[in-house]
N, C-alpha and C positions, 0 to 999 in steps of 0.2 A: 330618101328624104334628107338624110344627113349630108350626102354629097351635094344636093341642090343648095342647102343652106350654106355649106362651106364655100361653094362656088360663088354664091351671091356675096358672101362676106369678103372673099378674096378680090372680087371685082370692085367692091366698094373701097377697099383699102388701096388698091392700085389707082383708082380714080382720085382718091385723096392725095396720094403721093405725086401724081401727075399734076394736080391742081396747084401744088406749091411752086411758086416762081422763085428763081434764084438770080441774084446779081453778085458780082465780085467787086469788093472794095479793094482796089489795087494798092500795093505797097507804094509808099511815097505820096499818097493822097494827103493834101494839106487840110487840116481841120482848124478853123479859127476859133479861139476860145477867149474867155475873159474870167477873171477871178470872181468867184461868187460872193466873197466877203473880204474885208480888209484883214490882213494877217501881219503880225509883227514877230520878228525873230525872237524877241525877248519872251514872248508868250508861248513859243512852240518848243518841242523837243524833236530830236531826230527820230524818224519812223512814224510820226503822226501823219494823218491824211488830211489834205486840203482839197476842197472842191473847186472845180472850174465848171463853167457852163458853155455850151456851144453858142456861137453868135448867130449862125445861120444853119438851116437844115442841109442835110447831105442828100442830094438826089442823083441817082445813077440810072441811066436808061429810062428816064421819066418816072421812076419809082423813088419815093422818099424813104430812105433808110432810117433816119432819125430827124426829129424836129428841132427847131431852135429851142435852147434852154435845156437840152439833155445834159445830164451830169457826167463829168469826167473827173477821175480821181488822180491826185498827185501825191507823192510821198516826200516828206521833208528829209533831205539828206544832209543838210547843214543848217544850223540855226545858232548863231552867236550874237549875243547882245553887245552893244557898245560898252566899253569899259574906260577906266581912267587912262590918263596919258594919251588921250585922243584916239584910241583904237576904235575903228568903225564897226558897226554891226554888219552881219552877213546872213543872207537867207538864200538857200538853194533848194529848189523843189523840182523833183523829177516827175514829169507827167507820164503816167504809166498806162492806164487803160480806162475804158468805159464799157458798160454793159449795154448792148443794143436791145431794142424792145422785145426781140424774140429770145433773149437770154444769152446770145452769142457774145463772147468777150472780143473787144477790138483793142489791140495793143498798139502803143505808140513807141517810137524809138528816137533817140538823139534829141530829146526835148527836155532841156533843163531851163528852168526860170531862175535867173540870178538877179538878186536885188541887194545892193550894197548901200550902206550909209556913207557919210563923208568922213574922211580921215583927217583928224585934227592933231595928229601926233607932233608934227613940226611946231605948231603953235604952242602946244602944251609943254614941249621940252624947252623951247626958247624962253617962253614966259616963266617956266618953272625955274630956270637958272637965276632969274632976277627976283621973282616973287614966288616963294616956295609953294603956296597953295595952288598956284596955277597948274601944277602937274596933274591936278585932279580934274582938269577939263576933260569931259568925255567926248568921244566921237559921236556922230549922229546915228540914230537907230535905223535898222533896215526894216522897211515896211512896204508891203505890196498892197496898194489900195484896191478897194472893190472896183471892178471894171477894168483892171490892168489886162491889156490884151497880149496874147501870145499865140503862135501857130504851132500846132502839134502835127507830127508826120506819122502816118500809119506805117507800122513796122513790116507787115507781110500781107500778102494777098489773103483776104478773108471772105469766105462765102457767106452770104446772108440770104435766108429763105423767108419769104413772106407767107 
Protein backbone atom coordinates (compact mmCIF):
# COMPACT_ATOMS: atom_id res chain seq x y z
CA UNK A 1 0.00 0.00 0.00
CA UNK A 2 2.85 2.37 0.86
CA UNK A 3 4.47 1.72 -2.50
CA UNK A 4 1.22 2.47 -4.31
CA UNK A 5 0.79 5.79 -2.48
CA UNK A 6 4.42 6.74 -3.07
CA UNK A 7 4.10 5.88 -6.75
CA UNK A 8 0.97 8.00 -7.11
CA UNK A 9 2.68 10.88 -5.28
CA UNK A 10 5.77 10.63 -7.51
CA UNK A 11 3.57 10.56 -10.62
CA UNK A 12 1.68 13.67 -9.46
CA UNK A 13 4.91 15.55 -8.73
CA UNK A 14 6.40 14.71 -12.12
CA UNK A 15 3.19 15.84 -13.83
CA UNK A 16 3.39 19.17 -11.98
CA UNK A 17 7.04 19.60 -12.98
CA UNK A 18 6.24 18.83 -16.63
CA UNK A 19 3.27 21.21 -16.59
CA UNK A 20 5.53 24.20 -15.90
CA UNK A 21 6.39 26.03 -19.07
CA UNK A 22 9.70 27.81 -19.49
CA UNK A 23 10.78 30.78 -21.58
CA UNK A 24 14.19 32.42 -21.69
CA UNK A 25 14.50 36.18 -21.43
CA UNK A 26 17.63 36.78 -23.49
CA UNK A 27 20.51 39.03 -22.52
CA UNK A 28 20.25 42.36 -24.31
CA UNK A 29 16.44 42.41 -24.33
CA UNK A 30 15.32 46.04 -24.10
CA UNK A 31 12.67 46.89 -21.51
CA UNK A 32 11.15 50.39 -21.88
CA UNK A 33 10.54 52.13 -18.54
CA UNK A 34 9.30 55.41 -17.14
CA UNK A 35 9.84 57.12 -13.81
CA UNK A 36 7.06 56.31 -11.35
CA UNK A 37 7.31 59.70 -9.62
CA UNK A 38 9.16 63.00 -9.87
CA UNK A 39 12.50 62.89 -8.05
CA UNK A 40 14.86 65.75 -7.24
CA UNK A 41 18.57 65.37 -6.54
CA UNK A 42 18.25 67.74 -3.57
CA UNK A 43 15.76 65.35 -1.90
CA UNK A 44 17.77 62.14 -2.38
CA UNK A 45 20.84 60.49 -0.89
CA UNK A 46 23.20 58.04 -2.53
CA UNK A 47 21.95 54.48 -2.05
CA UNK A 48 18.24 55.33 -1.98
CA UNK A 49 15.89 53.34 -4.19
CA UNK A 50 13.82 54.97 -6.96
CA UNK A 51 10.94 53.17 -8.68
CA UNK A 52 10.35 52.91 -12.41
CA UNK A 53 7.46 51.13 -14.13
CA UNK A 54 7.39 49.15 -17.35
CA UNK A 55 5.69 50.93 -20.26
CA UNK A 56 4.62 47.76 -22.05
CA UNK A 57 4.28 44.06 -21.25
CA UNK A 58 7.08 41.63 -22.15
CA UNK A 59 5.82 38.76 -24.28
CA UNK A 60 8.06 35.85 -25.34
CA UNK A 61 6.81 33.00 -27.53
CA UNK A 62 3.23 34.18 -27.02
CA UNK A 63 3.53 34.12 -23.23
CA UNK A 64 3.41 37.29 -21.13
CA UNK A 65 6.30 37.41 -18.65
CA UNK A 66 5.17 40.66 -16.99
CA UNK A 67 2.44 43.22 -17.57
CA UNK A 68 2.60 46.95 -18.16
CA UNK A 69 3.18 48.77 -14.88
CA UNK A 70 5.54 46.21 -13.30
CA UNK A 71 7.92 47.84 -10.78
CA UNK A 72 11.64 48.13 -11.56
CA UNK A 73 14.11 49.30 -8.92
CA UNK A 74 16.87 51.84 -9.47
CA UNK A 75 19.55 52.90 -7.01
CA UNK A 76 20.78 56.49 -6.65
CA UNK A 77 24.54 56.55 -7.23
CA UNK A 78 24.95 60.33 -7.31
CA UNK A 79 22.70 63.10 -6.01
CA UNK A 80 24.13 66.62 -5.83
CA UNK A 81 21.97 69.67 -5.38
CA UNK A 82 22.77 72.92 -7.14
CA UNK A 83 24.92 75.32 -5.14
CA UNK A 84 26.18 78.88 -5.24
CA UNK A 85 28.50 80.13 -7.97
CA UNK A 86 26.23 78.56 -10.58
CA UNK A 87 27.09 74.92 -9.91
CA UNK A 88 24.45 72.66 -11.49
CA UNK A 89 22.61 69.83 -9.79
CA UNK A 90 23.39 66.22 -10.77
CA UNK A 91 21.34 63.04 -10.45
CA UNK A 92 22.52 59.58 -11.55
CA UNK A 93 20.39 56.48 -11.02
CA UNK A 94 21.48 52.92 -11.86
CA UNK A 95 18.57 50.74 -12.91
CA UNK A 96 19.39 47.40 -11.36
CA UNK A 97 16.61 44.82 -11.20
CA UNK A 98 12.99 43.84 -11.06
CA UNK A 99 11.27 40.87 -9.48
CA UNK A 100 9.18 38.88 -11.94
CA UNK A 101 5.69 37.62 -10.93
CA UNK A 102 7.04 34.16 -10.00
CA UNK A 103 9.73 35.69 -7.74
CA UNK A 104 12.64 35.36 -10.18
CA UNK A 105 14.93 38.41 -10.20
CA UNK A 106 15.65 40.00 -13.60
CA UNK A 107 18.87 42.03 -13.60
CA UNK A 108 19.70 44.93 -15.90
CA UNK A 109 23.11 46.17 -17.04
CA UNK A 110 24.63 49.33 -18.47
CA UNK A 111 21.54 51.36 -17.62
CA UNK A 112 22.26 54.63 -15.87
CA UNK A 113 19.84 57.53 -15.93
CA UNK A 114 21.70 60.84 -15.85
CA UNK A 115 19.85 64.11 -15.24
CA UNK A 116 21.71 67.41 -14.93
CA UNK A 117 20.64 70.94 -14.17
CA UNK A 118 22.02 73.92 -16.08
CA UNK A 119 25.43 75.29 -15.22
CA UNK A 120 25.40 79.01 -14.43
CA UNK A 121 29.00 79.28 -13.20
CA UNK A 122 30.22 81.65 -15.98
CA UNK A 123 27.28 83.96 -15.38
CA UNK A 124 27.77 83.93 -11.61
CA UNK A 125 31.53 84.56 -11.85
CA UNK A 126 31.33 87.35 -14.44
CA UNK A 127 28.49 89.15 -12.67
CA UNK A 128 30.16 88.48 -9.32
CA UNK A 129 33.20 90.47 -10.45
CA UNK A 130 31.03 93.55 -10.90
CA UNK A 131 28.25 93.01 -8.38
CA UNK A 132 29.48 90.92 -5.46
CA UNK A 133 26.15 89.28 -4.43
CA UNK A 134 25.75 87.80 -7.91
CA UNK A 135 28.30 85.12 -7.01
CA UNK A 136 25.45 83.54 -5.03
CA UNK A 137 23.45 82.75 -8.20
CA UNK A 138 22.81 78.99 -8.01
CA UNK A 139 22.77 76.56 -10.91
CA UNK A 140 19.49 74.84 -11.76
CA UNK A 141 18.28 71.78 -9.92
CA UNK A 142 18.53 68.24 -11.29
CA UNK A 143 15.04 66.82 -11.47
CA UNK A 144 13.70 63.70 -13.18
CA UNK A 145 9.98 64.24 -13.86
CA UNK A 146 7.35 61.54 -13.48
CA UNK A 147 7.01 59.75 -16.81
CA UNK A 148 10.68 60.30 -17.80
CA UNK A 149 11.39 57.47 -20.23
CA UNK A 150 14.46 55.25 -20.35
CA UNK A 151 15.32 51.85 -21.80
CA UNK A 152 16.86 49.15 -19.60
CA UNK A 153 18.83 46.22 -21.03
CA UNK A 154 18.61 42.70 -19.56
CA UNK A 155 22.04 41.65 -18.22
CA UNK A 156 21.99 37.89 -18.79
CA UNK A 157 19.79 35.07 -20.04
CA UNK A 158 17.11 34.43 -17.44
CA UNK A 159 14.82 31.41 -17.33
CA UNK A 160 11.23 32.15 -16.39
CA UNK A 161 8.80 29.40 -15.42
CA UNK A 162 5.03 29.85 -15.63
